[in-house]
C-alpha angles and dihedrals in degrees: 000000000000091000092048094048094051097042107027125100092208107113093179094060094038095052097036105033114017104041122064122239089248094054093046090051094048096046106030108013093229141017091250090057090046090056092046094053096042094048087062095046132077120217111280096218140036099217141353131223113212115213130173116003121193121187125192114173110300094348131075142176124213128187112218137186120199118221124201129350126066094320100047112161097013109147130187148111131289124199118219136190131204116246109186107302093342138071127230132195106251107172145359121226117250093243089054092047092049092053093045092050094049091051091047093051091055089070096042111123096204096062110089121230109279093021099094096079092049093049092046092051091053091049092049088056093056117104113253095253093051092045092049090055091049093047095052092047089050092050089049092047089231112184094236093060091070089061089052091053089051089054090053091050090050087060093055120086117216135186115325093013092289115138118248088238090061092044090055091047093048092049088062091049092051092050091050093049092048090054086057090052091245116174120247088246091059092045091052090048093052092047092049093047091047092054090051097047104035122052124205089253090056090047090057090053092048095048093045094052124105092255107028095175094054092044092050092047091053094047094047096039095099091047093051092046092050091055098055 
């Protein structure tokens, strides 16, 4: 069951048979959300080695090592619970979660170059309980986890003393202006005006809103207009 859950591309069985109700709730919030997320994801590993297994009544612990895929070599413990005649995965150890998260962030497109180490260091400093909550929300692709990543980026200083959050935000602005065939002079003007008008705290609010693009367009409207 552990091997199938970690390598299968069958969301129905994973969400309904192999994961406990508690794990589904912690990571995804609901089984419907579990199915939605897993239908868009490919398995993270090719195979799984099962090491030590300890069973005590209706609970068990299994040590696993992932082989191949994006999480090759990740080793840690899973907690399982008995459900009738079957077993379900009920929890992942914090060391396993920490390794999984760090590997996952390496492929994240919204973390600027050079920002990974800073974000990872902040995550390593989180207490286990707080990190566990973050990790499960990240696995479940919960909307609120993106806001937490933005907060971490706001705490990372990039080139020229500009936060990595702002660098990521400005990269999107530059790409948009270039698609409009804007001159470099206009691009520089918009970026400078944006830094003057919108603080990092305001950026966090904009990017965490229900419609970040609309909120950003409204906030930067005067800056863009002034640079025409």
